[in-house]
C-alpha positions as CSV (number, residue, x, y, z in Angstrom):
1,V,41.8,93.7,89.5
2,L,42.8,90.2,90.7
3,G,44.2,89.5,94.1
4,V,45.0,86.2,96.1
5,A,43.4,85.4,99.4
6,A,44.1,82.4,101.7
7,G,44.0,79.1,100.0
8,G,44.9,80.6,96.5
9,V,41.4,81.7,95.9
10,L,41.4,84.7,93.4
11,L,39.4,87.6,94.3
12,A,37.8,89.6,91.3
13,S,36.6,92.9,91.1
14,A,32.9,93.2,89.4
15,A,34.5,94.9,86.6
16,R,35.5,93.1,83.4
17,P,39.0,91.7,83.2
18,A,41.2,93.3,80.8
19,V,41.6,91.6,77.5
20,Q,44.8,89.6,77.4
21,E,47.6,91.1,74.9
22,N,49.2,87.9,73.8
23,P,36.1,81.6,74.9
24,Q,6.4,65.9,74.0
25,P,5.3,69.1,75.3
26,S,4.7,69.0,79.2
27,T,2.2,66.9,80.7
28,T,2.3,69.3,83.6
29,P,1.6,73.2,83.1
30,V,4.6,74.9,83.6
31,A,3.2,77.8,85.6
32,N,2.2,75.1,88.3
33,V,5.7,73.8,88.8
34,A,6.9,76.2,91.4
35,P,5.9,79.2,93.5
36,A,8.1,82.3,93.5
37,V,11.1,81.9,95.9
38,K,12.2,84.6,98.2
39,G,15.7,85.0,99.9
40,F,17.2,81.7,98.9
41,N,20.9,80.8,98.2
42,L,21.7,80.0,94.5
43,L,23.9,77.1,93.7
44,L,24.5,76.3,90.0
45,V,26.4,73.3,89.3
46,S,27.7,72.6,85.7
47,I,29.2,69.0,85.1
48,D,30.9,69.3,82.0
49,T,30.2,66.9,79.0
50,L,27.4,65.0,80.9
51,R,25.0,63.2,78.6
52,A,21.6,63.2,80.1
53,D,20.9,59.6,79.0
54,H,23.7,58.2,81.3
55,L,22.0,59.3,84.6
56,G,19.7,57.0,86.4
57,C,17.0,59.6,86.7
58,Y,17.0,59.8,83.0
59,G,16.8,56.0,82.5
60,Y,20.2,54.8,82.4
61,F,20.8,51.0,83.4
62,R,24.1,51.7,85.4
63,D,24.3,53.2,89.0
64,T,26.4,56.2,87.8
65,S,24.4,58.8,89.6
66,P,22.8,58.0,93.1
67,T,23.4,61.6,94.3
68,L,21.7,63.2,91.3
69,D,18.9,60.6,91.2
70,A,18.0,61.4,94.9
71,L,18.0,65.0,94.3
72,A,15.7,64.5,91.3
73,K,13.1,62.9,93.7
74,E,12.8,66.1,95.7
75,A,13.3,68.4,92.6
76,V,11.9,69.5,89.1
77,L,13.6,67.3,86.4
78,F,13.5,68.8,82.8
79,R,13.5,65.9,80.5
80,E,14.2,67.7,77.2
81,C,16.9,70.3,77.9
82,H,19.3,70.9,75.1
83,S,22.7,72.9,74.7
84,P,22.8,75.5,72.2
85,L,26.5,74.4,70.9
86,A,28.3,71.4,72.2
87,R,31.4,73.3,73.2
88,T,32.6,74.2,76.6
89,T,33.1,78.1,76.5
90,P,30.2,79.1,74.3
91,T,27.6,77.0,76.2
92,H,28.9,78.3,79.5
93,A,28.6,81.9,78.4
94,S,25.0,81.1,77.4
95,L,24.2,79.7,80.7
96,L,25.5,82.6,82.6
97,T,23.9,85.3,80.1
98,A,20.8,83.7,78.7
99,L,22.2,84.7,75.4
100,Y,22.7,82.3,72.3
101,P,26.3,82.0,71.2
102,I,25.7,84.2,68.1
103,E,24.3,86.9,70.2
104,H,27.2,86.8,73.1
105,G,29.9,86.3,70.3
106,L,31.7,83.4,72.0
107,T,31.0,80.7,69.4
108,D,34.2,78.6,70.3
109,N,36.6,77.8,72.8
110,I,39.4,79.7,70.7
111,T,39.4,81.0,66.8
112,H,41.0,79.3,64.0
113,E,43.6,82.4,64.1
114,R,44.3,81.7,68.0
115,N,42.4,84.6,69.0
116,Q,40.5,84.6,72.5
117,L,37.0,85.6,72.5
118,V,35.7,87.6,75.4
119,L,32.6,88.4,76.7
120,A,31.9,92.2,76.0
121,D,31.1,94.9,78.4
122,P,27.5,95.4,77.4
123,V,26.7,91.7,78.2
124,L,25.6,91.2,81.7
125,T,26.3,87.9,83.5
126,Y,24.2,86.6,86.3
127,A,27.0,87.0,88.7
128,E,26.9,90.9,88.0
129,V,23.1,91.2,88.5
130,A,23.4,89.0,91.7
131,R,26.2,91.0,93.2
132,Q,24.5,94.5,92.4
133,A,21.6,93.0,94.4
134,G,23.7,92.3,97.4
135,Y,24.4,88.4,96.8
136,R,27.9,87.2,97.5
137,T,29.2,85.7,94.4
138,A,31.7,83.1,93.9
139,A,32.8,80.6,91.1
140,F,35.2,77.6,91.4
141,V,35.8,76.2,87.9
142,S,37.9,73.1,86.7
143,A,39.4,73.6,83.2
144,A,41.0,76.1,80.7
145,P,37.9,76.6,78.7
146,V,36.2,78.6,81.4
147,K,39.1,80.5,82.9
148,R,38.9,84.2,83.3
149,D,40.6,84.7,79.9
150,T,36.8,84.3,78.5
151,G,35.4,87.1,80.7
152,L,33.1,84.5,82.3
153,N,34.5,85.9,85.8
154,A,32.7,89.2,85.4
155,G,30.6,89.8,88.5
156,F,32.2,87.0,90.8
157,E,33.8,88.3,94.2
158,V,35.5,85.2,94.4
159,W,37.0,83.4,91.4
160,D,38.9,80.1,91.9
161,E,40.5,78.3,88.9
162,P,43.2,75.6,88.3
163,D,46.8,76.7,87.6
164,A,47.0,73.7,85.1
165,S,44.7,73.0,82.1
166,Q,42.2,71.1,84.3
167,R,41.7,69.5,87.8
168,S,39.5,66.9,89.2
169,A,36.3,67.2,91.1
170,D,37.9,66.6,94.4
171,E,40.5,69.2,93.7
172,T,37.8,71.9,92.9
173,N,35.7,70.6,95.9
174,A,38.8,71.4,98.3
175,P,38.5,75.2,97.9
176,F,34.6,75.3,97.4
177,L,33.9,73.4,100.4
178,R,36.0,75.7,102.6
179,W,34.4,78.7,101.1
180,L,30.8,77.1,101.4
181,S,31.4,76.3,105.0
182,S,32.0,80.0,105.8
183,A,29.4,81.3,103.3
184,A,26.4,79.4,104.7
185,E,25.8,82.1,107.1
186,G,24.9,85.6,106.3
187,P,23.5,87.2,103.1
188,P,22.5,84.7,100.4
189,F,25.0,83.9,97.9
190,F,25.2,82.8,94.3
191,A,27.8,80.1,93.6
192,W,29.1,78.4,90.4
193,L,30.4,75.0,90.8
194,H,32.0,73.5,87.5
195,Y,33.2,69.9,87.3
196,F,35.3,68.9,84.4
197,D,34.7,65.2,85.0
198,P,33.6,63.3,82.9
199,H,35.4,65.1,80.0
200,T,38.1,63.2,78.0
201,P,40.5,61.7,78.7
202,Y,38.2,59.5,80.8
203,R,40.9,58.8,83.6
204,P,38.9,58.3,86.6
205,P,40.6,57.9,90.0
206,A,42.1,54.1,90.6
207,D,39.4,53.1,93.0
208,Y,36.7,54.0,90.3
209,A,38.5,52.7,87.2
210,D,36.9,49.3,87.2
211,R,33.5,50.1,88.8
212,F,31.9,49.3,85.5
213,Q,32.5,46.4,83.3
214,T,31.2,45.5,79.7
215,D,28.2,43.3,80.0
216,D,25.2,42.1,77.8
217,K,23.3,45.2,79.0
218,L,26.2,47.5,77.6
219,R,26.3,45.8,74.5
220,A,22.4,45.8,73.9
221,Y,22.5,49.5,74.7
222,M,25.2,50.1,72.1
223,R,23.3,47.9,69.4
224,E,20.2,49.9,69.9
225,R,22.0,53.2,69.3
226,R,24.2,51.7,66.6
227,F,27.4,52.5,68.3
228,A,30.5,52.0,66.4
229,D,33.0,49.4,68.1
230,E,35.7,51.6,67.1
231,A,35.2,55.0,65.8
232,S,36.2,55.5,62.0
233,K,39.5,57.2,61.4
234,Q,37.6,59.8,59.1
235,H,34.3,61.2,60.1
236,S,32.3,63.0,57.3
237,D,32.8,66.5,59.2
238,G,36.6,65.9,59.7
239,P,39.5,63.8,61.0
240,I,39.2,62.2,64.6
241,K,42.4,62.3,66.5
242,D,43.9,59.1,67.8
243,A,41.0,57.2,66.5
244,K,43.1,53.9,66.0
245,S,43.2,53.7,69.6
246,W,39.6,54.2,70.4
247,N,37.6,51.3,72.0
248,T,33.9,52.4,72.4
249,E,33.3,49.8,75.4
250,E,36.0,50.8,77.3
251,A,35.5,54.5,76.7
252,I,31.9,54.3,77.9
253,N,33.0,52.1,81.1
254,R,35.6,54.9,82.0
255,Y,33.2,57.5,80.9
256,D,30.6,56.3,83.4
257,A,33.2,55.7,86.3
258,E,33.9,59.5,86.0
259,I,30.4,60.4,86.1
260,R,30.1,58.3,89.4
261,F,33.2,60.0,90.8
262,A,31.7,63.6,89.9
263,D,28.2,62.5,91.7
264,D,30.1,61.3,94.8
265,Q,31.8,64.6,95.0
266,L,28.5,66.5,94.5
267,A,27.3,64.4,97.7
268,R,30.1,65.9,99.7
269,V,28.7,69.4,98.6
270,F,25.1,68.5,99.6
271,A,26.3,67.2,103.0
272,T,28.1,70.4,103.8
273,L,24.9,72.6,103.1
274,K,23.0,70.3,105.3
275,A,25.4,70.4,108.0
276,A,25.5,74.4,107.8
277,G,21.7,74.3,108.2
278,A,21.6,76.0,104.5
279,W,20.0,73.0,102.7
280,D,16.5,74.2,103.1
281,R,17.2,77.8,101.9
282,T,19.3,77.0,98.8
283,V,18.0,76.5,95.3
284,I,20.2,74.0,93.5
285,V,20.4,73.9,89.6
286,V,22.6,70.9,88.0
287,T,23.2,71.1,84.2
288,S,25.8,70.6,81.7
289,D,27.4,72.4,78.8
290,H,26.8,69.5,76.4
291,G,26.9,65.7,76.0
292,E,29.2,63.3,74.4
293,G,29.2,61.1,71.3
294,L,31.1,57.9,72.7
295,G,31.1,56.5,69.4
296,Q,27.5,57.2,68.7
297,H,26.8,58.5,65.1
298,D,30.7,57.6,64.8
299,W,31.5,60.6,67.1
300,P,33.9,59.8,70.0
301,N,33.7,63.1,71.8
302,H,31.6,66.3,71.2
303,G,31.2,69.5,69.2
304,G,28.8,68.2,66.6
305,Y,24.9,68.4,66.1
306,W,23.8,64.9,67.2
307,Q,21.1,64.8,70.1
308,E,23.5,62.8,72.4
309,Q,25.9,65.8,72.1
310,L,23.3,68.4,72.7
311,H,20.7,66.6,75.2
312,V,21.7,67.8,78.8
313,P,20.3,67.1,82.2
314,L,18.5,69.8,84.0
315,I,17.4,69.4,87.6
316,I,16.2,72.4,89.7
317,R,15.5,71.9,93.3
318,V,13.5,74.5,95.0
319,P,13.0,73.9,98.8
320,G,9.4,73.4,99.6
321,T,8.3,72.7,96.0
322,E,6.7,69.3,94.9
323,A,8.9,67.1,92.7
324,R,7.8,66.4,89.3
325,Q,9.0,66.1,85.8
326,V,8.4,68.5,82.9
327,R,8.8,67.4,79.1
328,T,8.7,71.0,77.7
329,I,11.5,71.7,75.0
330,L,13.9,73.9,76.7
331,S,17.4,75.4,76.2
332,T,20.2,76.1,78.6
333,V,19.5,79.8,77.8
334,D,16.4,79.5,79.9
335,I,18.1,78.7,83.1
336,L,19.2,82.3,83.9
337,P,15.7,83.6,83.4
338,T,14.4,80.9,85.7
339,L,16.8,81.7,88.3
340,L,15.9,85.5,88.1
341,G,12.3,84.3,88.8
342,M,13.3,82.4,92.0
343,T,14.2,85.3,94.2
344,D,13.2,88.8,95.1
345,R,17.0,89.7,95.6
346,L,17.7,90.1,92.0
347,P,16.4,93.5,90.0
348,K,15.7,92.9,86.5
349,G,17.9,95.6,85.1
350,E,18.5,95.1,81.3
351,L,18.0,91.4,81.6
352,P,14.4,91.6,80.0
353,S,15.9,93.3,76.9
354,Q,18.9,91.1,76.9
355,A,17.7,87.5,77.6
356,S,16.8,85.2,74.9
357,G,15.6,82.6,77.5
358,R,12.6,82.5,79.5
359,N,11.6,81.8,83.1
360,V,10.5,78.2,82.6
361,L,8.9,77.8,86.1
362,V,6.4,80.3,85.7
363,E,5.9,81.2,81.9
364,Q,3.1,79.4,80.0
365,G,2.6,78.9,76.4
366,E,3.8,76.7,73.6
367,S,7.1,74.8,74.0
368,P,9.5,76.6,71.5
369,S,12.0,74.7,69.4
370,A,15.4,74.3,70.9
371,Y,17.9,76.0,68.5
372,A,21.8,74.9,68.2
373,Q,24.6,75.4,66.0
374,T,28.2,74.0,65.5
375,P,30.9,75.4,63.1
376,G,31.0,73.4,60.0
377,D,33.4,73.0,56.9
378,R,35.1,76.1,55.4
379,G,33.5,78.6,57.6
380,S,30.1,77.5,57.5
381,T,27.7,76.9,60.4
382,I,25.6,74.0,60.9
383,R,22.2,74.6,62.6
384,T,19.6,72.4,64.3
385,L,15.8,72.8,65.7
386,T,14.5,70.5,68.0
387,T,10.7,70.1,68.5
388,P,8.8,67.4,70.4
389,R,8.4,65.5,67.2
390,W,11.3,66.5,64.9
391,R,14.9,67.2,64.8
392,Y,15.8,69.3,61.9
393,I,19.7,69.8,60.7
394,H,20.6,72.4,58.3
395,R,23.9,71.4,56.6
396,P,24.8,74.3,54.0
397,G,26.2,72.7,50.8
398,R,25.7,69.3,52.2
399,G,21.8,68.6,52.4
400,D,19.4,68.8,55.2
401,L,18.7,66.0,57.6
402,L,15.3,65.3,59.4
403,F,14.6,62.8,62.2
404,D,11.2,61.8,63.6
405,R,12.0,61.7,67.2
406,L,8.9,59.7,68.3
407,A,9.6,56.8,65.7
408,D,13.3,57.1,65.7
409,P,14.7,58.5,69.0
410,H,18.3,57.9,68.4
411,E,18.2,59.6,65.0
412,L,19.2,56.6,62.7
413,N,17.0,57.3,59.7
414,D,16.8,60.4,57.8
415,V,13.2,61.0,56.7
416,S,13.8,64.6,55.0
417,S,12.8,63.4,51.7
418,K,9.5,62.1,52.9
419,H,8.3,65.2,54.8
420,P,9.3,68.4,52.5
421,D,6.4,70.2,54.2
422,V,8.2,69.8,57.7
423,I,11.6,70.8,56.0
424,G,9.9,74.1,54.9
425,A,8.3,74.8,58.1
426,M,11.6,74.2,60.0
427,R,13.5,76.3,57.5
428,D,11.1,79.2,58.2
429,E,11.5,78.9,61.8
430,L,15.2,78.7,61.6
431,R,15.1,82.1,59.8
432,N,13.0,83.5,62.4
433,Q,15.4,82.3,65.0
434,L,18.3,83.8,63.2
435,D,16.5,87.1,62.8
436,R,15.9,87.4,66.6
437,Q,19.3,86.5,67.3
438,S,21.0,88.9,64.6
439,E,19.4,91.8,66.5
440,R,20.9,91.1,69.8
441,Q,24.4,90.2,68.1
442,S,24.6,93.6,66.9
443,R,24.0,95.0,70.3
444,Y,26.4,92.7,72.1
445,G,29.0,90.4,70.6
446,A,32.4,89.7,71.9
447,T,35.8,91.3,71.9
448,R,38.9,89.3,70.7
449,A,42.6,89.5,71.1
450,P,45.5,87.0,70.6
451,A,45.3,84.4,73.1
452,R,48.1,84.0,75.8
453,K,50.6,81.4,74.9
454,E,49.7,79.5,78.2
455,R,46.0,79.3,77.2
456,V,47.0,77.8,73.8
457,N,49.1,75.4,75.5
458,E,46.4,74.4,78.0
459,L,43.6,74.0,75.1
460,R,46.2,72.0,73.2
461,E,46.8,69.8,76.1
462,L,42.9,69.1,76.5
463,G,42.9,68.3,72.7
464,Y,41.1,71.4,71.4
465,I,44.3,72.4,69.1
466,D,46.0,70.1,66.8
467,D,49.5,70.9,65.9
468,E,49.1,69.2,62.7
469,D,46.6,71.5,61.4
470,P,47.5,75.1,62.4
471,D,43.7,76.2,61.8
472,A,42.1,73.3,63.7
473,T,39.9,73.9,66.6
474,E,37.6,71.6,68.5
475,E,35.5,71.3,65.5
476,D,38.3,68.9,64.1
477,E,37.9,66.7,67.3
478,P,34.2,66.3,67.8
């Protein structure tokens, strides 16, 4: 049941919404990263479409992220976090459930048939578990792919979403900061804050638009990674919309300006926490759903299988914990189990049997590979595995790819023909991954129903639906 409170904030019951009728190994032992955390607030920030390598704390040469860079200096920074699918709805579902897309069933923002995928009742979200434990729960989201149509609002007492297809970070901050100022006192809370900047169409506010200009450093950065000067009209995995108007340098400059804008808005959130006296009792997690192509590997946007579209930042600040960096290969499905290990206010419930992820702050063991998938041609699925040394890409009917990440970090030279033994081992691991995921898929899965006309129009406005191809989805616009 949904109601409206002051300020337009949606109040959601803990129950699921009705389906709409018309979604190198670590150099530091992971077990020593953080002690158990008791009674803290939990703030999860997801910055949509944020490449890890465009942040200063991940080595970027531009001043795009002073707020996040400062946070990283007092936090655990994970250098090797990977998205399970470079699309917004599926990966946020994974972030909130610790399940892979195959398992929770939200494998795209919308299906080819214009059906909306919705989390099924057997799937627990983090908000549901937190609320059952007495936490106040609130979410403030910025775009259509994560609206309540998807079921991602399950467990959130307060749910705030835009009326339009998207809103900017400052527009999302307005209701969130009002809520945060009042929520800083009292029982602990779990809040999810979602920014859609720097997603396309890369339109930063006027006072940010000219912040970054093309120079020799940018050109060298592009040459090293073989960015296309102009994305080709036809990519091997499908047509790219409006490719004729694409200019890589301009796109990167505007993309970076939007990162800086989002970073400055996050500074306002942190200032509010400090002013309310809640900074030292709030765990902060910052990550993204996926990265962005920006012309690398000839992909302007996302939806594919290259590392720049899957490698995302992960920064976890636990008050009183020593800052450090961890190089263990991780997936965003690991974030939820990590949060559950940070507080005694959350019962485990069914999470141990549901979660594919692990608590990376306390569990030891060998680094697993990071699994990801993306829809391919004619109903096929392209799957990838990332290890500290290798990136394996399984493309049904088109040949597998293998990249040596140590010798070729930007994935420019396929070495699959030189390492048949590695290909064999990767295929075996992929089969093992799919076997494990298939078991949970049969237990959970998603429901589907025709998407509302308004939602179809919103996703079309964001570029996820191409009117020229009635069967097109984000797959056609990587």
